[in-house]
C-alpha positions, 0 to 999 in steps of 0.5 A: 458434595461438601461446599467450602463455606467461603464460596461466594458469588460477586458482582460489581455491587453485591457479594453473595456468601454461601453458608450452611443455609444458603446464600447471604447478600451483604450480610442479609440472611438468606432463606434456608434451602433445606426443605422443611417437609423432609425434616424428622418430626415426631408428630403428624401435626408438626409435619403438616405445620411445616408443609403449610409454612413451606408452601407459603414462601416463594422466592424471587430475584430482581433484574433490570429489564426494558419495557418491550412496549416502550423500548425508548424508556430506561430499564427498570427493576422487575421481579422474576419468580423463582420456582421452588420445583415441579410437583409430579402427579405421583408426588401430588398423590402421595402428598394427598395421602400424607394429608390423611386420605384413607386411599393409597397413592395408586388409588388417588392417581387413578381417580385423578387420571379418571378426572382428566379422561372424563373432563376431556370426554365432555369437552370433546362433546362441547360441554363446559366442565365445572370442577368447583374450587379448581376452576372451569374448563370450556372449549373454544375454536379458532377459525378463518373467516369466509367471504359469506355465510354460505361460504363458511363451513367446518373446514374454516375451523382450524383448531379446537382448544380448551380454556381454563377459568381460575376457581376460588381456591386459586384466585387472589392468593397474594395475601397468603404468600410471603416473598423472599428475595434471592439470587438469580438462577444465572448467579446460582449457576455461576456459583455451582460452576465455580464450585465444581471447578474448585474455585472459591468465587464466581464473577458475573455481571448484572446484564447476565441476569436480564430475562432470568428464567424461573 
């Protein structure tokens, strides 16, 4: 659906104008909204380079929030991480294949599913499962105390849970991420609603951005 170039979002301080590449705030260029992964390229190297670039850029919005531990303090500005999307198991398997895996997507999905099943099997036997750079999974219990050791039985154990410890591949990723400021989800939703109604602007207040969801 075509979008009028003058569609914008407005609050009391900022004007966000919608252009071909996304929203701009007070003349500041916004991040390109098209996914570089799906651009036409001539070589596999170009695809890989664009994928690496895309996966290292993360957007965030800013809203004013109170500290729930100190409600008497004045609100402060905090960042809200804006998720780029959700990667399904099938999408992840295809991505692995596109990275040069000799196995088909169905085979990759099968292996990953088997890892889940086998990890769960070992956890149910009381094992800690170490998956290297992915991390470690280990079981724990929730329980209700008894008055004496003799009174305690397995009936006091109320739940059997799985815990996860970050692996080296997912730890300390801050230095690899480039953050880009964007509008909040509520502001974007207001713009889309105005667009669907044939309007050229949408009004919202900063208070609506509190506790903005990713």
